Gaussian input, Z-matrix of N, CA and C with variables (Angstrom, degrees):
# hf/3-21g

backbone

0 1
 N
 C     1     B1
 C     2     B2     1     A1
 N     3     B3     2     A2     1     D1
 C     4     B4     3     A3     2     D2
 C     5     B5     4     A4     3     D3
 N     6     B6     5     A5     4     D4
 C     7     B7     6     A6     5     D5
 C     8     B8     7     A7     6     D6
 N     9     B9     8     A8     7     D7
 C    10    B10     9     A9     8     D8
 C    11    B11    10    A10     9     D9
 N    12    B12    11    A11    10    D10
 C    13    B13    12    A12    11    D11
 C    14    B14    13    A13    12    D12
 N    15    B15    14    A14    13    D13
 C    16    B16    15    A15    14    D14
 C    17    B17    16    A16    15    D15
 N    18    B18    17    A17    16    D16
 C    19    B19    18    A18    17    D17
 C    20    B20    19    A19    18    D18
 N    21    B21    20    A20    19    D19
 C    22    B22    21    A21    20    D20
 C    23    B23    22    A22    21    D21
 N    24    B24    23    A23    22    D22
 C    25    B25    24    A24    23    D23
 C    26    B26    25    A25    24    D24
 N    27    B27    26    A26    25    D25
 C    28    B28    27    A27    26    D26
 C    29    B29    28    A28    27    D27
 N    30    B30    29    A29    28    D28
 C    31    B31    30    A30    29    D29
 C    32    B32    31    A31    30    D30
 N    33    B33    32    A32    31    D31
 C    34    B34    33    A33    32    D32
 C    35    B35    34    A34    33    D33
 N    36    B36    35    A35    34    D34
 C    37    B37    36    A36    35    D35
 C    38    B38    37    A37    36    D36
 N    39    B39    38    A38    37    D37
 C    40    B40    39    A39    38    D38
 C    41    B41    40    A40    39    D39
 N    42    B42    41    A41    40    D40
 C    43    B43    42    A42    41    D41
 C    44    B44    43    A43    42    D42
 N    45    B45    44    A44    43    D43
 C    46    B46    45    A45    44    D44
 C    47    B47    46    A46    45    D45
 N    48    B48    47    A47    46    D46
 C    49    B49    48    A48    47    D47
 C    50    B50    49    A49    48    D48
 N    51    B51    50    A50    49    D49
 C    52    B52    51    A51    50    D50
 C    53    B53    52    A52    51    D51
 N    54    B54    53    A53    52    D52
 C    55    B55    54    A54    53    D53
 C    56    B56    55    A55    54    D54
 N    57    B57    56    A56    55    D55
 C    58    B58    57    A57    56    D56
 C    59    B59    58    A58    57    D57
 N    60    B60    59    A59    58    D58
 C    61    B61    60    A60    59    D59
 C    62    B62    61    A61    60    D60
 N    63    B63    62    A62    61    D61
 C    64    B64    63    A63    62    D62
 C    65    B65    64    A64    63    D63
 N    66    B66    65    A65    64    D64
 C    67    B67    66    A66    65    D65
 C    68    B68    67    A67    66    D66
 N    69    B69    68    A68    67    D67
 C    70    B70    69    A69    68    D68
 C    71    B71    70    A70    69    D69
 N    72    B72    71    A71    70    D70
 C    73    B73    72    A72    71    D71
 C    74    B74    73    A73    72    D72
 N    75    B75    74    A74    73    D73
 C    76    B76    75    A75    74    D74
 C    77    B77    76    A76    75    D75
 N    78    B78    77    A77    76    D76
 C    79    B79    78    A78    77    D77
 C    80    B80    79    A79    78    D78
 N    81    B81    80    A80    79    D79
 C    82    B82    81    A81    80    D80
 C    83    B83    82    A82    81    D81
 N    84    B84    83    A83    82    D82
 C    85    B85    84    A84    83    D83
 C    86    B86    85    A85    84    D84
 N    87    B87    86    A86    85    D85
 C    88    B88    87    A87    86    D86
 C    89    B89    88    A88    87    D87
 N    90    B90    89    A89    88    D88
 C    91    B91    90    A90    89    D89
 C    92    B92    91    A91    90    D90
 N    93    B93    92    A92    91    D91
 C    94    B94    93    A93    92    D92
 C    95    B95    94    A94    93    D93
 N    96    B96    95    A95    94    D94
 C    97    B97    96    A96    95    D95
 C    98    B98    97    A97    96    D96
 N    99    B99    98    A98    97    D97
 C   100   B100    99    A99    98    D98
 C   101   B101   100   A100    99    D99
 N   102   B102   101   A101   100   D100
 C   103   B103   102   A102   101   D101
 C   104   B104   103   A103   102   D102
 N   105   B105   104   A104   103   D103
 C   106   B106   105   A105   104   D104
 C   107   B107   106   A106   105   D105
 N   108   B108   107   A107   106   D106
 C   109   B109   108   A108   107   D107
 C   110   B110   109   A109   108   D108
 N   111   B111   110   A110   109   D109
 C   112   B112   111   A111   110   D110
 C   113   B113   112   A112   111   D111
 N   114   B114   113   A113   112   D112
 C   115   B115   114   A114   113   D113
 C   116   B116   115   A115   114   D114
 N   117   B117   116   A116   115   D115
 C   118   B118   117   A117   116   D116
 C   119   B119   118   A118   117   D117
 N   120   B120   119   A119   118   D118
 C   121   B121   120   A120   119   D119
 C   122   B122   121   A121   120   D120
 N   123   B123   122   A122   121   D121
 C   124   B124   123   A123   122   D122
 C   125   B125   124   A124   123   D123
 N   126   B126   125   A125   124   D124
 C   127   B127   126   A126   125   D125
 C   128   B128   127   A127   126   D126
 N   129   B129   128   A128   127   D127
 C   130   B130   129   A129   128   D128
 C   131   B131   130   A130   129   D129
 N   132   B132   131   A131   130   D130
 C   133   B133   132   A132   131   D131
 C   134   B134   133   A133   132   D132
 N   135   B135   134   A134   133   D133
 C   136   B136   135   A135   134   D134
 C   137   B137   136   A136   135   D135
 N   138   B138   137   A137   136   D136
 C   139   B139   138   A138   137   D137
 C   140   B140   139   A139   138   D138
 N   141   B141   140   A140   139   D139
 C   142   B142   141   A141   140   D140
 C   143   B143   142   A142   141   D141
 N   144   B144   143   A143   142   D142
 C   145   B145   144   A144   143   D143
 C   146   B146   145   A145   144   D144
 N   147   B147   146   A146   145   D145
 C   148   B148   147   A147   146   D146
 C   149   B149   148   A148   147   D147
 N   150   B150   149   A149   148   D148
 C   151   B151   150   A150   149   D149
 C   152   B152   151   A151   150   D150
 N   153   B153   152   A152   151   D151
 C   154   B154   153   A153   152   D152
 C   155   B155   154   A154   153   D153
 N   156   B156   155   A155   154   D154
 C   157   B157   156   A156   155   D155
 C   158   B158   157   A157   156   D156
 N   159   B159   158   A158   157   D157
 C   160   B160   159   A159   158   D158
 C   161   B161   160   A160   159   D159
 N   162   B162   161   A161   160   D160
 C   163   B163   162   A162   161   D161
 C   164   B164   163   A163   162   D162
 N   165   B165   164   A164   163   D163
 C   166   B166   165   A165   164   D164
 C   167   B167   166   A166   165   D165
 N   168   B168   167   A167   166   D166
 C   169   B169   168   A168   167   D167
 C   170   B170   169   A169   168   D168
 N   171   B171   170   A170   169   D169
 C   172   B172   171   A171   170   D170
 C   173   B173   172   A172   171   D171
 N   174   B174   173   A173   172   D172
 C   175   B175   174   A174   173   D173
 C   176   B176   175   A175   174   D174
 N   177   B177   176   A176   175   D175
 C   178   B178   177   A177   176   D176
 C   179   B179   178   A178   177   D177
 N   180   B180   179   A179   178   D178
 C   181   B181   180   A180   179   D179
 C   182   B182   181   A181   180   D180
 N   183   B183   182   A182   181   D181
 C   184   B184   183   A183   182   D182
 C   185   B185   184   A184   183   D183
 N   186   B186   185   A185   184   D184
 C   187   B187   186   A186   185   D185
 C   188   B188   187   A187   186   D186
 N   189   B189   188   A188   187   D187
 C   190   B190   189   A189   188   D188
 C   191   B191   190   A190   189   D189
 N   192   B192   191   A191   190   D190
 C   193   B193   192   A192   191   D191
 C   194   B194   193   A193   192   D192
 N   195   B195   194   A194   193   D193
 C   196   B196   195   A195   194   D194
 C   197   B197   196   A196   195   D195
 N   198   B198   197   A197   196   D196
 C   199   B199   198   A198   197   D197
 C   200   B200   199   A199   198   D198

   B1=1.4416
   B2=1.5143
   B3=1.3018
   B4=1.4593
   B5=1.5280
   B6=1.3133
   B7=1.4594
   B8=1.5170
   B9=1.3244
   B10=1.4590
   B11=1.5243
   B12=1.3085
   B13=1.4587
   B14=1.5199
   B15=1.3204
   B16=1.4543
   B17=1.5243
   B18=1.3159
   B19=1.4702
   B20=1.5260
   B21=1.3204
   B22=1.4575
   B23=1.5244
   B24=1.3056
   B25=1.4644
   B26=1.5254
   B27=1.3355
   B28=1.4637
   B29=1.5165
   B30=1.3035
   B31=1.4569
   B32=1.5140
   B33=1.3038
   B34=1.4580
   B35=1.5283
   B36=1.3242
   B37=1.4506
   B38=1.5111
   B39=1.2971
   B40=1.4607
   B41=1.5279
   B42=1.2979
   B43=1.4629
   B44=1.5174
   B45=1.3023
   B46=1.4579
   B47=1.5292
   B48=1.3183
   B49=1.4534
   B50=1.5172
   B51=1.3099
   B52=1.4598
   B53=1.5264
   B54=1.3308
   B55=1.4748
   B56=1.5301
   B57=1.3281
   B58=1.4608
   B59=1.5238
   B60=1.3338
   B61=1.4553
   B62=1.5255
   B63=1.3183
   B64=1.4567
   B65=1.5198
   B66=1.3375
   B67=1.4614
   B68=1.5214
   B69=1.3143
   B70=1.4611
   B71=1.5183
   B72=1.3136
   B73=1.4517
   B74=1.5252
   B75=1.3355
   B76=1.4634
   B77=1.5183
   B78=1.3038
   B79=1.4586
   B80=1.5271
   B81=1.3381
   B82=1.4677
   B83=1.5260
   B84=1.3248
   B85=1.4544
   B86=1.5161
   B87=1.3137
   B88=1.4657
   B89=1.5294
   B90=1.3404
   B91=1.4552
   B92=1.5271
   B93=1.3328
   B94=1.4574
   B95=1.5222
   B96=1.3257
   B97=1.4623
   B98=1.5182
   B99=1.3177
   B100=1.4608
   B101=1.5194
   B102=1.3197
   B103=1.4597
   B104=1.5194
   B105=1.3214
   B106=1.4612
   B107=1.5205
   B108=1.3149
   B109=1.4510
   B110=1.5117
   B111=1.3336
   B112=1.4653
   B113=1.5214
   B114=1.3192
   B115=1.4630
   B116=1.5286
   B117=1.3238
   B118=1.4668
   B119=1.5246
   B120=1.3211
   B121=1.4629
   B122=1.5301
   B123=1.3263
   B124=1.4651
   B125=1.5263
   B126=1.3274
   B127=1.4645
   B128=1.5189
   B129=1.3278
   B130=1.4661
   B131=1.5284
   B132=1.3246
   B133=1.4614
   B134=1.5296
   B135=1.3216
   B136=1.4653
   B137=1.5277
   B138=1.3300
   B139=1.4603
   B140=1.5251
   B141=1.3310
   B142=1.4621
   B143=1.5248
   B144=1.3324
   B145=1.4655
   B146=1.5232
   B147=1.3148
   B148=1.4633
   B149=1.5277
   B150=1.3319
   B151=1.4649
   B152=1.5254
   B153=1.3348
   B154=1.4669
   B155=1.5197
   B156=1.3210
   B157=1.4636
   B158=1.5264
   B159=1.3259
   B160=1.4614
   B161=1.5247
   B162=1.3288
   B163=1.4610
   B164=1.5249
   B165=1.3268
   B166=1.4567
   B167=1.5176
   B168=1.3194
   B169=1.4539
   B170=1.5235
   B171=1.3250
   B172=1.4639
   B173=1.5224
   B174=1.3211
   B175=1.4592
   B176=1.5190
   B177=1.3230
   B178=1.4534
   B179=1.5258
   B180=1.3261
   B181=1.4613
   B182=1.5148
   B183=1.3387
   B184=1.4578
   B185=1.5113
   B186=1.3251
   B187=1.4534
   B188=1.5210
   B189=1.3233
   B190=1.4596
   B191=1.5167
   B192=1.3243
   B193=1.4610
   B194=1.5189
   B195=1.3226
   B196=1.4655
   B197=1.5171
   B198=1.3214
   B199=1.4637
   B200=1.5049
   A1=108.44
   A2=118.08
   A3=120.16
   A4=111.83
   A5=115.65
   A6=122.45
   A7=105.94
   A8=115.56
   A9=119.64
   A10=110.63
   A11=115.51
   A12=121.60
   A13=108.27
   A14=114.27
   A15=119.48
   A16=108.88
   A17=117.04
   A18=118.97
   A19=110.85
   A20=116.21
   A21=120.55
   A22=110.61
   A23=115.23
   A24=123.88
   A25=113.07
   A26=117.61
   A27=121.16
   A28=108.20
   A29=115.74
   A30=120.54
   A31=110.86
   A32=115.49
   A33=121.48
   A34=109.46
   A35=115.85
   A36=120.54
   A37=115.55
   A38=119.04
   A39=119.57
   A40=112.04
   A41=116.83
   A42=120.31
   A43=112.52
   A44=113.12
   A45=119.98
   A46=109.55
   A47=115.97
   A48=120.59
   A49=113.00
   A50=115.37
   A51=122.20
   A52=109.99
   A53=116.91
   A54=118.40
   A55=110.52
   A56=115.48
   A57=121.82
   A58=110.86
   A59=116.33
   A60=121.15
   A61=108.82
   A62=116.36
   A63=122.25
   A64=109.33
   A65=115.69
   A66=121.48
   A67=109.19
   A68=115.96
   A69=121.88
   A70=108.10
   A71=117.16
   A72=122.22
   A73=107.76
   A74=116.23
   A75=121.93
   A76=107.40
   A77=116.24
   A78=120.76
   A79=110.60
   A80=117.34
   A81=120.06
   A82=111.32
   A83=116.20
   A84=121.57
   A85=114.57
   A86=118.34
   A87=122.12
   A88=109.90
   A89=117.24
   A90=121.71
   A91=107.91
   A92=116.00
   A93=121.03
   A94=112.84
   A95=117.53
   A96=121.64
   A97=109.88
   A98=116.10
   A99=122.24
   A100=107.79
   A101=115.91
   A102=121.28
   A103=108.53
   A104=116.82
   A105=121.49
   A106=108.53
   A107=115.49
   A108=120.17
   A109=115.01
   A110=117.92
   A111=121.00
   A112=108.75
   A113=115.58
   A114=119.14
   A115=109.96
   A116=114.90
   A117=119.41
   A118=110.35
   A119=117.23
   A120=121.13
   A121=111.28
   A122=116.91
   A123=120.68
   A124=110.83
   A125=117.08
   A126=120.70
   A127=110.78
   A128=117.16
   A129=120.33
   A130=111.11
   A131=116.58
   A132=120.23
   A133=111.05
   A134=116.35
   A135=121.53
   A136=110.85
   A137=116.56
   A138=119.72
   A139=111.63
   A140=117.58
   A141=119.85
   A142=110.47
   A143=117.35
   A144=120.69
   A145=112.30
   A146=116.71
   A147=121.27
   A148=111.67
   A149=117.33
   A150=121.73
   A151=112.72
   A152=117.58
   A153=117.92
   A154=112.27
   A155=118.38
   A156=121.70
   A157=112.68
   A158=116.93
   A159=120.88
   A160=110.69
   A161=118.26
   A162=121.01
   A163=112.64
   A164=117.03
   A165=121.21
   A166=109.21
   A167=115.68
   A168=121.02
   A169=109.95
   A170=116.74
   A171=122.34
   A172=108.78
   A173=115.60
   A174=121.13
   A175=108.37
   A176=116.66
   A177=122.27
   A178=108.65
   A179=116.68
   A180=122.92
   A181=107.36
   A182=116.42
   A183=120.21
   A184=111.52
   A185=114.56
   A186=121.65
   A187=108.97
   A188=117.85
   A189=120.38
   A190=111.51
   A191=118.00
   A192=122.78
   A193=108.44
   A194=117.17
   A195=120.84
   A196=109.55
   A197=116.19
   A198=121.25
   A199=109.56
   D1=150.63
   D2=-178.14
   D3=-79.15
   D4=143.99
   D5=173.75
   D6=-112.67
   D7=123.55
   D8=-176.36
   D9=-96.27
   D10=154.95
   D11=177.60
   D12=-144.75
   D13=142.67
   D14=177.69
   D15=-98.10
   D16=147.41
   D17=177.41
   D18=-62.65
   D19=154.86
   D20=178.50
   D21=-67.59
   D22=146.50
   D23=176.00
   D24=59.48
   D25=42.01
   D26=173.80
   D27=-109.28
   D28=152.95
   D29=-178.91
   D30=-75.56
   D31=153.14
   D32=179.57
   D33=-80.04
   D34=156.60
   D35=172.19
   D36=97.22
   D37=9.81
   D38=179.78
   D39=-108.07
   D40=23.48
   D41=177.02
   D42=97.77
   D43=-175.26
   D44=-178.17
   D45=-80.92
   D46=154.03
   D47=-178.71
   D48=-74.75
   D49=173.92
   D50=178.66
   D51=-74.37
   D52=152.65
   D53=175.60
   D54=-59.91
   D55=125.71
   D56=-177.58
   D57=-93.20
   D58=-47.14
   D59=177.49
   D60=-158.69
   D61=171.96
   D62=-178.36
   D63=-113.33
   D64=144.65
   D65=177.04
   D66=-128.75
   D67=155.60
   D68=175.77
   D69=-108.89
   D70=128.72
   D71=178.76
   D72=-86.87
   D73=118.93
   D74=179.58
   D75=-115.31
   D76=115.52
   D77=-179.20
   D78=-81.07
   D79=153.09
   D80=178.55
   D81=-59.57
   D82=139.72
   D83=179.13
   D84=90.32
   D85=-2.87
   D86=-179.04
   D87=-76.88
   D88=131.78
   D89=176.97
   D90=-85.48
   D91=121.71
   D92=-176.67
   D93=-97.89
   D94=-36.43
   D95=-176.11
   D96=-128.84
   D97=141.19
   D98=173.25
   D99=-125.87
   D100=132.40
   D101=178.40
   D102=-115.36
   D103=135.39
   D104=177.60
   D105=-133.40
   D106=143.15
   D107=176.22
   D108=82.26
   D109=12.98
   D110=176.35
   D111=-122.86
   D112=155.69
   D113=179.12
   D114=-72.64
   D115=162.58
   D116=-179.94
   D117=-65.27
   D118=-35.32
   D119=178.56
   D120=-63.97
   D121=-42.33
   D122=178.07
   D123=-66.78
   D124=-37.29
   D125=178.20
   D126=-65.72
   D127=-40.82
   D128=178.08
   D129=-63.17
   D130=-42.02
   D131=178.78
   D132=-64.61
   D133=-40.19
   D134=178.73
   D135=-62.30
   D136=-47.89
   D137=-178.50
   D138=-69.57
   D139=-30.19
   D140=176.75
   D141=-64.87
   D142=-37.23
   D143=178.98
   D144=-74.91
   D145=-32.63
   D146=-177.28
   D147=-81.15
   D148=-28.45
   D149=-171.16
   D150=-59.38
   D151=-37.14
   D152=-176.80
   D153=-74.28
   D154=-15.79
   D155=178.15
   D156=-84.07
   D157=-21.75
   D158=-175.80
   D159=-95.18
   D160=141.30
   D161=179.31
   D162=-85.21
   D163=34.25
   D164=179.10
   D165=-147.90
   D166=165.86
   D167=-178.17
   D168=-79.62
   D169=133.40
   D170=-178.12
   D171=-105.10
   D172=133.79
   D173=178.52
   D174=-133.22
   D175=136.92
   D176=-179.83
   D177=-91.66
   D178=123.99
   D179=-179.66
   D180=-116.61
   D181=131.25
   D182=-179.17
   D183=-112.58
   D184=160.47
   D185=178.01
   D186=-99.53
   D187=139.42
   D188=179.34
   D189=-92.47
   D190=-23.86
   D191=-178.58
   D192=-113.48
   D193=130.59
   D194=177.08
   D195=-76.32
   D196=137.87
   D197=179.54
   D198=-110.41

């Protein structure tokens, strides 16, 4: 969704500002990444490296039944 911003030192009352940047709304519990064909140890190492780049908490979820 777009996030709008008004220029600095502008008067109020002339409407909403121009779109400044876009953000993605991620609800809690949403699965963002799926890994297939790698060991659990490699997946843990991958998520450990990626976790510090993301502004959210990363949790590894595994499947008990093979599909």
